[in-house]
C-alpha positions in Angstrom: 224.4 109.2 117.1 222.1 112.1 116.2 220.6 111.7 112.7 220.6 114.7 110.5 218.7 114.5 107.2 219.4 116.2 103.9 216.6 118.7 104.4 218.2 119.9 107.6 221.5 120.3 105.8 219.8 122.3 103.1 218.2 124.6 105.7 221.5 125.1 107.6 223.2 125.8 104.2 220.6 128.4 103.4 220.8 130.1 106.7 224.6 130.2 106.4 224.3 131.4 102.8 226.3 128.5 101.5 225.8 126.9 98.1 225.7 123.1 98.5 225.4 120.7 95.6 222.9 117.8 95.9 225.7 115.2 95.8 227.3 116.8 98.9 224.2 116.6 101.1 224.7 113.0 102.4 228.4 113.6 103.3 227.6 116.8 105.0 224.7 115.2 107.0 227.1 112.5 108.2 229.8 115.0 109.1 227.4 117.2 111.0 226.1 114.2 112.9 229.6 113.4 113.9 230.2 117.0 115.1 227.1 117.0 117.2 228.0 113.6 118.6 231.4 114.9 119.6 229.9 118.0 121.2 227.6 115.6 123.2 230.7 113.8 124.4 232.2 117.0 125.5 229.1 117.9 127.4 229.4 114.7 129.5 232.9 115.6 130.7 233.0 116.7 134.4 234.7 120.1 134.5 233.7 121.1 138.0 237.3 120.9 139.3 238.8 122.7 136.3 239.5 126.4 136.9 238.2 128.6 134.1 240.7 130.0 131.6 240.2 133.7 131.0 243.3 134.3 128.9 245.2 132.0 126.4 248.6 133.0 127.9 250.0 134.7 131.0 251.0 137.8 129.0 248.7 140.6 129.8 248.9 144.0 128.1 252.2 143.5 126.3 252.8 146.7 124.5 255.8 148.0 122.5 257.1 151.4 123.0 255.6 153.9 120.6 258.4 155.6 118.8 258.2 158.2 116.0 259.9 157.1 112.8 260.5 158.8 109.5 257.7 158.1 107.0 258.3 156.7 103.6 258.6 159.2 100.8 255.5 159.4 98.6 257.5 158.9 95.3 259.1 155.8 96.7 255.7 154.3 97.7 254.0 155.2 94.4 256.9 153.7 92.4 255.9 150.3 93.8 252.2 150.7 93.1 250.7 149.1 90.0 248.2 152.0 89.7 248.2 155.5 91.2 247.1 159.1 90.5 250.3 160.8 91.6 248.9 161.2 95.1 247.0 158.0 96.0 247.5 154.3 95.3 244.5 153.0 93.3 243.1 149.5 93.8 240.4 147.4 92.4 237.0 147.9 94.0 236.1 145.4 96.7 232.4 146.2 97.0 229.8 145.7 94.3 
């Protein structure tokens, strides 16, 4: 099994912008080593006779008919909004 040390885990966590506590490093190192070991096992499988899969299903370009429907009335929509300015629904900001 490939050995991964805690410094490598720290470096990976930094690159992935993850906050990892010191007490988690050993477990993460073991888990990452298991993942790499599993990937190595997958690499050894002979897939020469397996046809590539291009789509997850046989359904290709399944579309519904585009039909015009009546829109909701603005007053009905705003009635359900927690915050609005009589025209738009107001939400909390998502960006800092």
